[in-house]
KOLLUM-857596 format. One line per field, with one value per residue (C-alpha): x, y, z; residue number from 1; residue in three letters. Coordinates in pm, 1 decimal, padded with zeros to 6 digits, always signed. Layout:
<atoms>
x [X/...]
y [Y/...]
z [Z/...]
num [NUM/...]
residu [ALA/...]
</atoms>
This chain:
<atoms>
x [+11193.9/+10885.6/+10724.4/+10354.3/+10242.0/+09921.1/+09733.1/+09680.8/+09335.4/+09563.9/+09679.7/+10053.0/+10226.2/+10265.3/+10510.1/+10461.9/+10762.5/+10682.2/+10939.4/+10876.2/+10517.5/+10479.8/+10601.9/+10248.2/+10016.2/+09936.4/+09747.7/+09991.1/+10252.9/+10565.7/+10620.6/+10763.3/+10615.9/+10764.9/+10551.6/+10566.3/+10539.7/+10919.0/+10808.4/+11002.6/+11025.0/+10841.6/+10743.6/+10438.8/+10216.6/+09954.3/+09630.5/+09591.5/+09330.0/+09119.9/+09365.3/+09415.5/+09780.7/+09815.1/+10123.0/+10342.4/+10723.9/+10984.1/+11232.1/+11517.1/+11767.2/+11771.3/+11440.2/+11266.9/+10962.1/+11076.5/+11055.2/+10682.3/+10571.3/+10426.0/+10763.2/+10946.7/+11314.4/+11558.6/+11880.7/+12024.2/+12423.0/+12522.3/+12192.0/+11855.2/+11607.5/+11193.2/+10912.7/+10598.1/+10370.1/+10024.0/+09844.7/+09465.7]
y [+09955.8/+10086.6/+10219.4/+10250.5/+10503.5/+10428.2/+10618.1/+10482.4/+10551.1/+10860.6/+11000.8/+10894.4/+10720.4/+10372.8/+10165.4/+09918.6/+09819.4/+09468.6/+09220.3/+08978.4/+08857.9/+08415.8/+08235.7/+08000.1/+08187.4/+08519.8/+08705.0/+08645.4/+08955.8/+08924.2/+09232.9/+09434.5/+09689.2/+09980.4/+10155.2/+10546.7/+10471.1/+10357.6/+09997.4/+09721.4/+09622.1/+09306.2/+09098.2/+09058.0/+08753.4/+08981.1/+08866.8/+09156.3/+09028.4/+09012.3/+09317.0/+09073.0/+08956.4/+08592.9/+08600.4/+08800.2/+08721.6/+08885.2/+09138.2/+08977.1/+09141.4/+08850.5/+08621.8/+08478.0/+08205.0/+07897.8/+07775.6/+07642.1/+07877.3/+07766.8/+07840.6/+08168.5/+08126.0/+08381.9/+08385.2/+08476.8/+08474.3/+08133.2/+07985.6/+07907.3/+07955.7/+07806.8/+07912.0/+07776.6/+08010.4/+08098.9/+08104.3/+08066.6]
z [+08790.5/+08866.6/+09228.0/+09300.0/+09527.6/+09743.8/+10024.9/+10320.7/+10547.0/+10683.5/+10369.0/+10373.5/+10100.8/+10081.4/+09796.2/+09630.9/+09409.7/+09108.1/+09120.4/+08908.2/+08786.7/+08858.1/+08556.2/+08553.8/+08700.6/+08477.0/+08780.5/+09089.8/+09119.3/+09388.1/+09563.3/+09764.1/+10000.5/+10144.8/+10464.1/+10493.4/+10870.9/+10859.7/+10917.5/+10767.0/+10344.8/+10304.8/+10025.0/+09916.9/+09667.5/+09520.9/+09334.5/+09074.9/+08962.5/+09292.2/+09456.2/+09747.0/+09905.4/+09947.9/+10174.3/+10324.8/+10402.7/+10516.4/+10271.7/+10096.3/+09857.5/+09640.2/+09536.1/+09241.1/+09168.7/+09109.2/+08750.4/+08837.6/+09004.1/+09304.6/+09567.0/+09637.6/+09632.7/+09905.9/+09872.7/+10203.7/+10213.0/+10087.0/+10105.5/+09934.4/+10117.7/+09932.1/+10062.3/+09945.9/+09794.6/+09888.0/+09573.4/+09605.8]
num [1/2/3/4/5/6/7/8/9/10/11/12/13/14/15/16/17/18/19/20/21/22/23/24/25/26/27/28/29/30/31/32/33/34/35/36/37/38/39/40/41/42/43/44/45/46/47/48/49/50/51/52/53/54/55/56/57/58/59/60/61/62/63/64/65/66/67/68/69/70/71/72/73/74/75/76/77/78/79/80/81/82/83/84/85/86/87/88]
residu [MET/TYR/ASN/PHE/SER/ALA/LEU/ASP/GLU/GLU/GLY/LYS/ASP/ASP/VAL/TYR/THR/PRO/VAL/GLN/TRP/ASN/PRO/LYS/HIS/ASP/SER/ILE/LEU/LEU/ARG/GLU/TYR/PHE/PRO/GLN/HIS/ASN/GLY/PRO/ARG/ILE/LEU/GLN/VAL/PHE/ASP/VAL/ARG/ARG/GLY/ILE/VAL/LEU/GLN/THR/LEU/PRO/HIS/ALA/ASP/VAL/VAL/SER/TRP/SER/PRO/ASP/GLY/ALA/ASP/ILE/ILE/VAL/ALA/GLU/GLY/ASN/THR/LEU/ILE/TRP/HIS/TYR/ALA/LYS/LEU/TYR]
</atoms>
């Protein structure tokens, strides 16, 4: 797994980890964000082409795109939760 650091305004390292590319939209990446300032880890739907975050979700240990790329599937215990993905 790869980790990418980025500098925030105060010069502290934040870390982003790619989780999975969207299966239908080439420029959409699901990534995990680890804030340097001990904030909670979050998932981000990131448009690489435009360089913007389209959506944020709470951290999940098991997460995947739906086969059609329209939803994000999160496993919580024995339950699957489908989140509509904001792609634009």
